[in-house]
Backbone bond lengths (Angstrom), bond angles and torsions (degrees), N, CA, C in turn:
res aa  C-N    CA-C-N  psi(-1)  N-CA   C-N-CA  omega(-1)  CA-C   N-CA-C  phi
1 M - - - 1.479 - - 1.531 110.58 -
2 A 1.318 115.04 147.18 1.468 121.65 175.54 1.529 108.29 -101.56
3 F 1.285 117.28 139.94 1.470 122.64 175.89 1.514 107.59 -117.40
4 I 1.354 114.77 116.64 1.498 120.48 -172.82 1.545 109.21 -116.69
5 Q 1.257 114.54 129.96 1.492 120.50 173.35 1.515 106.92 -105.88
6 A 1.327 117.06 122.46 1.442 121.16 -172.85 1.509 111.31 -131.92
7 N 1.355 114.37 143.50 1.460 119.83 170.78 1.532 106.42 -110.46
8 I 1.271 114.31 123.47 1.484 120.32 -178.60 1.542 109.46 -121.48
9 Y 1.284 114.37 158.48 1.485 117.55 178.26 1.529 108.06 -105.21
10 S 1.327 113.27 128.49 1.476 120.29 175.47 1.512 110.36 -96.47
11 N 1.310 117.64 117.27 1.412 122.55 171.54 1.518 112.13 -65.29
12 V 1.347 114.44 -36.95 1.441 119.06 -179.41 1.538 111.84 -65.18
13 L 1.353 117.10 -45.76 1.475 120.75 179.76 1.508 112.31 -85.40
14 E 1.318 115.52 -14.93 1.502 119.06 -176.17 1.515 111.84 59.46
15 M 1.369 116.42 46.17 1.464 119.18 -177.32 1.547 107.74 -163.97
16 E 1.306 114.06 161.28 1.489 120.39 172.17 1.505 110.19 -72.60
17 V 1.304 116.43 141.41 1.466 124.36 -179.48 1.518 109.92 -130.95
18 N 1.285 117.06 135.85 1.452 122.94 177.18 1.537 110.55 -91.48
19 I 1.296 116.45 136.30 1.446 121.39 171.39 1.513 109.00 -134.07
20 N 1.312 117.45 146.53 1.488 123.38 167.32 1.518 106.69 -110.21
21 V 1.337 114.12 141.90 1.447 120.51 -176.11 1.503 109.55 -135.42
22 I 1.355 115.17 130.37 1.460 123.22 172.52 1.500 108.95 -103.96
23 L 1.327 118.96 124.22 1.473 121.52 -178.09 1.522 108.49 -127.69
24 P 1.364 114.66 138.85 1.456 117.94 171.08 1.487 112.29 -58.49
25 Q 1.323 117.60 138.67 1.475 122.89 178.05 1.531 109.13 -139.23
26 K 1.301 116.53 134.69 1.470 120.57 173.19 1.512 109.41 -71.49
27 T 1.295 115.05 124.43 1.508 120.28 -177.58 1.494 110.51 -134.17
28 E 1.322 114.17 161.84 1.446 121.24 176.12 1.559 109.57 -127.60
29 K 1.304 114.87 143.77 1.453 122.78 177.42 1.515 113.77 58.39
30 V 1.356 116.21 36.03 1.452 120.39 175.05 1.543 107.90 -101.02
31 I 1.347 116.50 113.62 1.421 120.96 -176.10 1.505 112.35 -64.52
32 G 1.314 115.09 126.99 1.459 120.27 173.85 1.527 115.47 78.83
33 E 1.290 120.60 16.22 1.468 122.28 -177.63 1.504 108.14 -138.66
34 S 1.328 117.12 141.78 1.429 122.30 177.63 1.491 112.08 -62.85
35 T 1.317 116.62 141.92 1.448 122.45 176.08 1.553 112.74 -96.79
36 Q 1.317 114.99 -12.92 1.473 122.03 -178.01 1.513 109.90 -97.26
37 Q 1.347 117.07 84.45 1.453 121.24 -176.55 1.548 109.97 -109.76
38 A 1.291 114.53 142.98 1.459 121.19 177.56 1.524 110.36 -66.37
39 S 1.333 116.78 141.12 1.477 121.38 179.35 1.542 111.78 -120.60
40 T 1.296 117.23 -3.75 1.464 121.45 174.08 1.485 110.02 -138.49
41 D 1.349 115.12 153.93 1.494 120.44 177.92 1.501 110.34 51.25
42 V 1.331 116.86 47.06 1.427 122.95 -175.34 1.540 111.08 -78.64
43 P 1.333 121.09 127.49 1.476 121.07 176.13 1.493 109.55 -60.20
44 V 1.361 116.43 150.27 1.447 119.96 -174.34 1.510 110.00 -134.07
45 L 1.339 114.63 137.42 1.454 121.66 177.49 1.552 107.39 -119.04
46 Y 1.281 117.99 122.22 1.451 123.22 171.41 1.505 107.68 -88.72
47 L 1.348 117.55 113.61 1.452 122.65 -170.69 1.515 108.78 -112.17
48 L 1.312 118.04 116.71 1.447 124.40 -167.48 1.479 112.95 -103.60
49 H 1.313 117.79 143.05 1.464 121.81 -178.67 1.520 111.59 -92.41
50 G 1.283 115.21 169.33 1.451 123.28 -179.65 1.533 111.62 -102.30
51 M 1.334 116.68 -176.18 1.443 120.97 178.26 1.536 108.20 -61.63
52 G 1.354 114.36 139.74 1.477 119.70 -177.52 1.476 114.41 83.85
53 G 1.336 118.57 -11.35 1.447 121.44 179.53 1.502 111.97 -99.75
54 N 1.328 115.49 -176.93 1.470 122.63 174.45 1.550 108.00 -156.71
55 H 1.307 114.27 -164.43 1.488 119.38 -175.92 1.526 113.71 -60.19
56 S 1.337 117.35 -20.90 1.460 120.63 -173.96 1.542 114.35 -93.04
57 V 1.321 115.98 -14.59 1.482 118.25 -164.63 1.508 114.50 -67.50
58 W 1.330 117.39 -36.55 1.477 119.80 -179.96 1.528 109.15 -64.42
59 A 1.300 117.54 -40.35 1.487 120.42 -177.54 1.540 109.29 -73.40
60 R 1.327 119.26 -29.03 1.430 122.02 -177.17 1.522 113.10 -81.63
61 R 1.329 116.27 -34.38 1.461 120.51 -171.77 1.549 113.44 -102.20
62 T 1.348 117.27 -12.82 1.462 120.86 176.71 1.521 109.16 -132.20
63 S 1.306 114.15 177.07 1.485 121.79 175.53 1.528 109.76 -102.00
64 I 1.315 118.22 42.69 1.447 121.74 -172.94 1.522 113.52 -55.50
65 E 1.339 117.03 -37.73 1.447 119.62 179.68 1.509 112.31 -62.11
66 R 1.303 115.06 -41.24 1.482 121.16 179.03 1.547 109.61 -71.72
67 Y 1.310 116.48 -41.69 1.485 119.83 -178.35 1.522 112.59 -62.47
68 V 1.327 116.27 -38.67 1.441 119.97 -171.51 1.549 112.80 -82.48
69 A 1.347 115.27 -17.23 1.495 120.51 -173.06 1.544 110.27 -55.37
70 Q 1.300 118.89 -41.40 1.473 120.10 -173.86 1.526 112.46 -71.59
71 Y 1.339 116.50 -14.30 1.430 119.17 -177.53 1.543 113.75 -100.70
72 Q 1.337 114.43 -1.16 1.448 119.61 178.44 1.528 113.58 50.71
73 M 1.280 113.45 52.41 1.456 123.26 -172.70 1.534 109.93 -124.12
74 A 1.323 116.84 140.41 1.441 120.93 171.65 1.524 109.98 -85.23
75 V 1.302 115.57 148.69 1.479 121.61 178.38 1.557 108.37 -128.77
76 I 1.339 115.10 124.44 1.450 122.51 176.87 1.574 108.38 -105.55
77 M 1.319 115.26 122.26 1.476 119.27 -177.10 1.538 107.86 -123.16
78 P 1.353 116.16 98.11 1.467 119.22 -177.48 1.520 111.81 -91.87
79 S 1.336 114.41 161.21 1.479 120.01 169.51 1.494 107.53 -99.81
80 T 1.356 115.43 129.39 1.450 120.24 -179.53 1.508 111.63 -129.59
81 D 1.350 116.14 19.66 1.462 120.42 176.49 1.513 111.09 56.32
82 L 1.343 114.81 -143.20 1.468 119.11 177.14 1.502 111.25 -106.05
83 G 1.336 114.45 39.05 1.472 119.44 -172.03 1.542 113.74 -85.20
84 W 1.288 117.17 -4.87 1.482 118.34 177.49 1.518 115.00 56.19
85 Y 1.312 117.61 26.61 1.468 122.55 175.13 1.563 109.95 51.95
86 T 1.308 113.10 43.77 1.491 121.88 -171.92 1.497 109.95 -137.04
87 N 1.310 117.73 146.84 1.480 121.02 167.86 1.533 107.86 -76.41
88 T 1.316 117.71 102.22 1.455 122.03 -165.88 1.526 110.09 -76.37
89 T 1.307 114.25 166.11 1.451 119.12 179.75 1.580 109.23 -75.96
90 Y 1.347 115.95 -14.47 1.487 119.00 178.02 1.537 110.49 -95.65
91 D 1.337 116.89 25.55 1.443 124.83 167.90 1.518 113.16 67.35
92 M 1.363 118.72 35.42 1.458 122.63 168.97 1.512 106.77 -111.37
93 R 1.326 117.90 115.06 1.427 122.27 -171.13 1.538 110.94 -91.69
94 Y 1.294 116.43 69.46 1.470 120.08 -177.88 1.494 111.13 -71.26
95 W 1.319 121.54 -29.59 1.457 121.05 175.77 1.528 110.71 -66.21
96 D 1.333 116.74 -47.99 1.473 119.00 -179.01 1.545 109.30 -61.13
97 F 1.327 116.63 -37.71 1.451 120.37 179.25 1.535 110.28 -61.65
98 I 1.312 117.53 -54.43 1.471 120.61 -171.38 1.486 111.50 -73.78
99 A 1.316 119.49 -33.57 1.468 122.68 -173.73 1.534 113.79 -88.35
100 E 1.351 115.36 -28.77 1.462 118.65 -174.93 1.494 112.37 -119.70
101 E 1.331 117.62 -57.26 1.479 120.11 -170.20 1.531 112.51 -73.17
102 L 1.316 119.35 -42.76 1.452 118.61 -176.07 1.493 113.50 -60.99
103 P 1.376 119.99 -44.18 1.494 117.54 176.19 1.497 112.85 -61.69
104 E 1.314 119.87 -35.29 1.440 122.26 177.62 1.535 110.75 -63.38
105 I 1.321 116.60 -45.63 1.457 121.45 -179.53 1.557 109.39 -62.58
106 C 1.318 116.45 -46.70 1.460 121.05 -178.58 1.506 112.56 -62.12
107 H 1.316 117.34 -40.26 1.497 119.10 177.18 1.526 110.87 -68.62
108 E 1.323 118.14 -28.71 1.473 119.88 177.92 1.539 108.87 -72.65
109 L 1.367 117.23 -45.28 1.413 119.93 -176.04 1.537 114.56 -78.75
110 F 1.323 115.95 -29.28 1.458 121.51 -176.09 1.558 109.14 -129.12
111 P 1.342 118.16 78.07 1.428 122.22 -171.03 1.523 113.53 -67.17
112 Q 1.349 117.76 -9.71 1.464 119.07 176.33 1.494 112.86 -76.16
113 L 1.326 118.86 -9.66 1.459 121.28 179.56 1.532 109.59 -69.85
114 T 1.350 113.51 143.79 1.469 117.47 178.72 1.498 111.27 -66.68
115 T 1.319 115.33 153.23 1.459 123.22 170.04 1.511 110.76 -110.40
116 K 1.300 117.63 7.86 1.481 124.33 -175.82 1.522 109.18 -88.81
117 R 1.315 113.91 134.17 1.493 119.81 177.76 1.510 111.39 -57.83
118 E 1.340 117.67 -42.36 1.442 120.91 -173.77 1.519 114.24 -67.02
119 K 1.364 116.82 -9.63 1.446 121.17 178.74 1.541 112.79 -118.61
120 T 1.335 115.87 18.18 1.446 121.80 -177.17 1.504 110.13 -118.03
121 F 1.369 116.99 124.67 1.447 121.66 -171.59 1.515 111.67 -136.38
122 A 1.313 115.70 163.17 1.483 120.64 178.12 1.554 107.19 -139.13
123 A 1.328 114.40 147.40 1.482 118.53 177.30 1.542 106.52 -154.54
124 G 1.348 114.99 160.90 1.467 116.85 178.24 1.498 108.08 -175.41
125 L 1.358 113.31 170.40 1.476 120.64 -179.97 1.487 109.41 -118.98
126 S 1.340 115.25 144.20 1.470 122.32 174.54 1.558 110.00 53.43
127 M 1.324 117.73 -115.83 1.460 119.46 175.17 1.487 111.16 -58.17
128 G 1.289 119.97 -34.98 1.436 124.54 175.92 1.527 112.49 -70.18
129 G 1.348 116.68 -29.18 1.460 120.16 174.07 1.495 109.92 -65.90
130 Y 1.332 115.93 -41.16 1.468 122.19 172.77 1.513 110.41 -56.73
131 G 1.344 115.83 -50.35 1.450 121.67 -178.85 1.528 112.71 -60.04
132 A 1.310 117.63 -43.88 1.457 120.92 -179.59 1.540 111.46 -65.53
133 L 1.299 116.09 -42.37 1.436 120.84 177.91 1.519 110.18 -63.48
134 K 1.299 117.27 -39.77 1.430 121.65 177.99 1.542 111.92 -63.33
135 L 1.324 116.08 -38.74 1.466 120.69 176.64 1.501 110.78 -61.17
136 G 1.328 117.20 -44.07 1.458 122.02 -178.63 1.539 111.11 -66.22
137 L 1.347 115.17 -38.19 1.485 119.64 -174.08 1.533 111.36 -79.78
138 K 1.320 117.30 -33.08 1.476 122.64 -177.07 1.504 114.81 -97.07
139 K 1.390 116.31 -20.21 1.437 121.39 -176.34 1.537 108.67 -126.68
140 P 1.324 118.69 53.74 1.457 118.07 -175.57 1.526 113.01 -69.19
141 D 1.328 118.02 -17.01 1.419 119.91 176.12 1.529 114.19 -77.11
142 T 1.324 116.30 -12.78 1.446 123.05 -176.70 1.512 113.31 -103.57
143 F 1.330 116.93 -38.82 1.448 121.74 -172.15 1.531 110.74 -111.87
144 A 1.377 113.02 128.21 1.457 117.72 179.07 1.507 113.53 -84.98
145 A 1.333 116.91 -25.25 1.463 121.05 -177.96 1.516 108.88 -157.15
146 V 1.326 115.73 142.73 1.489 120.82 176.15 1.496 109.17 -137.09
147 A 1.340 114.08 153.28 1.474 120.07 -177.72 1.516 108.73 -133.35
148 S 1.309 116.01 141.22 1.440 121.07 178.44 1.536 108.38 -127.93
149 L 1.351 116.39 127.21 1.426 122.36 177.84 1.542 109.19 -110.39
150 S 1.301 116.98 116.93 1.462 122.33 179.70 1.549 109.22 55.85
151 G 1.295 116.20 43.13 1.461 119.39 -171.52 1.509 112.31 -77.92
152 A 1.344 114.45 147.97 1.471 123.08 172.51 1.494 105.48 -84.76
153 V 1.317 116.85 79.19 1.470 121.67 -162.04 1.524 113.85 -108.70
154 A 1.291 117.71 2.63 1.463 120.91 179.16 1.503 113.74 -135.16
155 I 1.407 114.11 46.06 1.420 117.89 -168.47 1.558 114.86 -71.64
156 G 1.339 113.90 -23.54 1.474 115.59 -174.15 1.512 114.79 -53.94
157 G 1.318 117.35 -47.02 1.428 123.60 -179.35 1.492 112.63 -104.08
158 N 1.289 117.58 17.03 1.472 121.02 -172.14 1.591 110.90 -136.44
159 M 1.291 114.86 36.58 1.497 117.83 -175.86 1.518 110.27 -70.66
160 E 1.301 118.13 -21.05 1.484 119.60 -179.29 1.532 109.05 -62.25
161 A 1.327 119.95 -35.96 1.431 121.69 -178.66 1.512 109.51 -70.78
162 L 1.299 119.12 -32.89 1.467 121.82 -179.79 1.547 110.97 -75.23
163 L 1.325 115.04 -29.65 1.449 117.97 176.11 1.484 114.83 -68.13
164 T 1.266 118.24 -11.72 1.499 122.29 172.77 1.513 109.90 -79.56
165 I 1.309 118.59 -15.73 1.472 122.07 -179.08 1.494 112.89 -96.56
166 R 1.343 117.29 -48.02 1.458 124.34 176.46 1.477 109.59 -136.74
167 N 1.325 118.80 162.55 1.440 118.80 -173.70 1.553 109.17 -84.42
168 A 1.331 113.74 175.64 1.461 118.58 -171.31 1.517 112.60 -63.07
169 K 1.319 118.42 -34.31 1.448 120.85 -177.16 1.556 109.40 -64.35
170 F 1.302 117.80 -35.61 1.477 118.28 175.43 1.489 111.40 -59.89
171 W 1.348 116.49 -50.67 1.476 121.50 -173.28 1.537 109.04 -68.03
172 E 1.357 116.83 -37.22 1.442 118.70 177.18 1.524 112.82 -66.09
173 G 1.358 116.28 -28.08 1.454 119.47 173.76 1.502 112.36 -66.62
174 I 1.345 115.04 -33.13 1.468 119.49 179.54 1.575 109.25 -80.67
175 F 1.265 118.20 -55.23 1.459 123.12 -164.39 1.521 115.16 -105.70
176 G 1.346 117.33 -15.71 1.432 121.42 -170.52 1.501 112.87 89.76
177 P 1.325 119.91 -161.46 1.470 121.27 179.93 1.512 113.45 -51.81
178 L 1.324 115.30 127.38 1.476 117.01 -172.25 1.507 113.09 -68.38
179 D 1.321 118.17 -24.54 1.456 119.23 178.78 1.551 112.27 -77.92
180 Q 1.351 115.10 -0.05 1.484 118.90 178.77 1.503 112.58 -112.24
181 V 1.360 117.69 3.47 1.476 119.05 -179.93 1.526 111.00 -71.32
182 E 1.327 115.50 -43.56 1.479 118.32 177.99 1.499 111.18 -61.49
183 G 1.350 116.83 126.56 1.439 121.45 -179.59 1.507 112.53 86.15
184 S 1.344 117.39 9.77 1.467 119.23 178.58 1.528 111.80 -103.98
185 E 1.331 117.27 179.25 1.490 119.26 179.25 1.500 112.02 -71.25
186 N 1.313 118.17 -5.50 1.496 120.64 175.28 1.516 112.86 -99.79
187 D 1.302 119.42 3.96 1.451 127.26 -179.45 1.501 108.46 -99.34
188 P 1.370 119.49 108.75 1.423 120.94 -178.99 1.561 115.00 -58.59
189 L 1.320 117.57 -37.07 1.462 119.56 178.22 1.547 110.00 -59.68
190 Y 1.306 115.58 -44.57 1.456 119.28 177.48 1.537 111.72 -62.80
191 L 1.343 115.30 -42.04 1.480 118.69 178.48 1.489 112.20 -62.59
192 V 1.316 117.74 -35.01 1.461 119.51 176.36 1.526 109.78 -59.66
193 E 1.282 116.72 -46.82 1.485 121.77 -178.07 1.564 108.48 -64.18
194 T 1.334 116.39 -42.86 1.442 122.01 -175.90 1.540 109.58 -65.77
195 L 1.306 118.79 -43.23 1.460 120.20 179.45 1.498 110.79 -68.82
196 A 1.336 119.91 -39.23 1.457 122.04 176.53 1.514 111.20 -59.74
197 A 1.342 115.96 -40.95 1.459 118.73 -177.28 1.519 111.60 -73.17
198 S 1.328 117.04 -23.25 1.490 119.47 -177.11 1.518 112.95 -72.71
199 K 1.335 118.26 -18.77 1.468 123.47 -176.56 1.523 114.08 64.35
200 K 1.358 115.94 15.65 1.467 118.29 174.73 1.497 110.77 -74.31
201 E 1.351 114.92 159.70 1.467 117.32 174.83 1.546 109.39 -63.24
202 T 1.285 114.06 131.95 1.490 120.56 -174.42 1.519 111.27 -97.19
203 P 1.340 117.66 134.52 1.449 118.73 172.20 1.533 112.37 -62.33
204 R 1.319 116.69 163.04 1.446 119.57 169.33 1.495 110.07 -82.18
205 F 1.300 117.89 140.99 1.457 122.07 -175.90 1.552 109.11 -119.02
206 Y 1.338 113.72 140.90 1.443 121.74 175.13 1.542 109.44 -131.51
207 L 1.309 115.78 124.11 1.458 119.97 177.63 1.493 108.95 -124.28
208 A 1.332 117.32 140.15 1.476 121.72 173.82 1.535 106.10 -142.33
209 C 1.351 112.24 142.96 1.489 118.62 177.91 1.500 109.34 -151.76
210 G 1.330 113.79 146.70 1.469 119.32 174.92 1.492 110.89 -72.50
211 E 1.356 113.35 143.23 1.478 117.97 -176.34 1.513 113.16 -70.48
212 E 1.319 118.77 -15.30 1.444 121.59 176.60 1.540 111.41 -98.78
213 D 1.317 117.52 3.49 1.456 123.26 -174.97 1.554 108.22 -76.34
214 F 1.369 117.13 138.87 1.443 120.65 178.64 1.548 111.77 -64.98
215 L 1.341 118.43 -13.65 1.455 121.99 179.05 1.531 112.23 -99.44
216 Y 1.327 117.42 8.01 1.488 119.81 -177.39 1.515 112.14 -59.77
217 S 1.348 115.63 -46.28 1.484 119.16 -177.02 1.545 109.01 -65.77
218 A 1.326 119.21 -35.11 1.441 121.15 178.16 1.553 110.74 -63.27
219 N 1.337 116.93 -38.74 1.431 120.62 179.69 1.528 109.79 -69.35
220 L 1.323 119.55 -38.41 1.402 121.63 175.33 1.519 112.07 -61.77
221 Q 1.327 116.11 -38.11 1.448 119.76 -179.83 1.517 112.37 -67.15
222 I 1.309 119.25 -42.43 1.490 117.72 -176.74 1.528 107.71 -75.97
223 V 1.312 120.09 -34.58 1.461 120.85 179.66 1.533 108.36 -61.59
224 S 1.309 116.10 -42.91 1.503 121.75 178.34 1.504 109.38 -58.74
225 K 1.335 117.53 -41.59 1.481 121.40 -179.90 1.524 110.22 -67.41
226 M 1.344 117.47 -41.59 1.455 121.31 -179.36 1.559 109.21 -65.67
227 E 1.291 117.30 -41.77 1.488 119.42 177.24 1.518 110.94 -64.01
228 E 1.315 117.13 -40.44 1.456 122.16 176.93 1.556 109.79 -58.38
229 M 1.326 116.51 -39.39 1.465 122.03 -179.88 1.525 113.04 -84.67
230 K 1.310 117.78 6.16 1.473 124.07 176.91 1.519 111.84 63.25
231 M 1.295 116.69 32.44 1.482 120.13 176.39 1.547 111.37 -82.63
232 P 1.340 118.31 147.76 1.465 121.18 175.61 1.515 112.58 -72.45
233 V 1.322 117.04 93.91 1.496 121.88 -176.74 1.514 110.69 -126.40
234 T 1.314 114.31 138.65 1.485 123.11 175.08 1.525 105.25 -116.52
235 F 1.360 116.59 127.35 1.428 120.66 178.02 1.532 109.15 -122.76
236 E 1.300 117.72 124.86 1.449 123.49 179.81 1.534 109.87 -128.25
237 H 1.320 116.01 148.11 1.409 119.55 -176.45 1.543 109.81 -150.30
238 G 1.264 115.24 166.01 1.458 120.70 178.65 1.513 111.86 -176.19
239 P 1.286 118.73 -179.29 1.449 120.41 179.76 1.515 111.30 -57.49
240 G 1.307 116.69 138.81 1.482 120.00 177.20 1.493 112.52 150.46
241 N 1.315 113.30 162.68 1.462 121.23 -178.55 1.498 108.58 -122.42
242 H 1.330 116.66 -163.36 1.490 124.47 -177.60 1.500 106.75 -84.75
243 T 1.349 118.55 70.39 1.441 123.39 -172.93 1.534 112.46 -138.98
244 W 1.326 113.81 160.93 1.481 120.21 177.29 1.502 111.14 -67.30
245 E 1.325 117.77 -28.73 1.467 118.37 177.31 1.520 108.78 -57.77
246 F 1.337 116.84 -42.22 1.485 119.76 -179.53 1.505 109.65 -70.18
247 W 1.343 118.80 -45.97 1.463 121.65 -174.16 1.529 111.59 -67.43
248 D 1.326 117.29 -35.17 1.484 120.84 179.90 1.531 107.93 -65.88
249 Q 1.277 117.08 -37.19 1.498 120.77 179.61 1.513 108.99 -70.89
250 W 1.337 119.63 -45.40 1.448 121.44 -165.94 1.531 110.94 -88.05
251 I 1.313 121.36 -18.18 1.424 120.42 172.84 1.534 111.59 -63.67
252 Q 1.314 114.10 -29.46 1.480 119.93 173.99 1.468 111.31 -64.67
253 R 1.310 116.13 -40.12 1.454 120.71 176.42 1.493 113.05 -66.96
254 V 1.363 115.75 -36.73 1.486 119.96 176.74 1.545 110.20 -60.07
255 L 1.325 114.92 -46.03 1.472 118.05 -177.35 1.552 110.16 -64.28
256 Q 1.325 115.50 -39.20 1.451 119.91 177.65 1.545 110.61 -63.70
257 W 1.314 114.56 -44.22 1.504 118.50 178.15 1.523 111.23 -61.78
258 L 1.352 117.58 -42.50 1.445 117.48 178.19 1.492 112.53 -60.98
259 H 1.304 115.94 -37.91 1.469 120.96 -177.60 1.530 109.93 -70.01
260 E 1.353 115.48 -41.48 1.453 119.76 -175.90 1.532 111.62 -70.73
261 S 1.321 117.29 -36.27 1.439 122.36 -175.29 1.517 114.10 -92.14
262 N 1.306 116.10 -3.60 1.518 118.50 -177.48 1.522 109.51 -80.34
């Protein structure tokens, strides 16, 4: 596998953005790694970070490069600051960047990446779990499967939990008036209902959360809504909290799930 650190310019954000990229590479005499790697139509996973993280955190805190090697999959890890994968009220269009511009840039720079929906995936943790779920719900024509680990996936009616992390001014800067988040395009529960009503082909969803995680009940809530809407959702859980020990373990399960269900 090749590990590439890139600085790209985002016209949407009007700033330089860092991304890390893992690409399959044909190699010889590399101990413990496959030498038969795809070089065209490569499946791609957009892997999103949480609050406090950036483009480097998945590679620093897990063995994602080693885990993904057996699946011959590319991984795109962008830095999106604390933007919550949302077009913020302070005029930073993080949603447009992650959902529209970043895939275009990556296909320009790495033409071996697939353009097929059935081979395009998203995943993330915490804030990134929210972002990945949002990509699946709002861009079902682009993503075949998405996975959320310990995701903040029921924020519309659960702003009280987020106010324990940052104050109201922070969240208003992201989403606008807090009493208007529920039922908006930034509310995953609302997006579940909207996608179900659209009759569009629905991506496969995978959610996992530690049973001691403060977001566990939120994950139960949205899984229940997805099941009510007859969406293809897998929910798994086990001992664990909002920690890298949990995410390092379960990102391996995500990759396995993507491989099994593809």
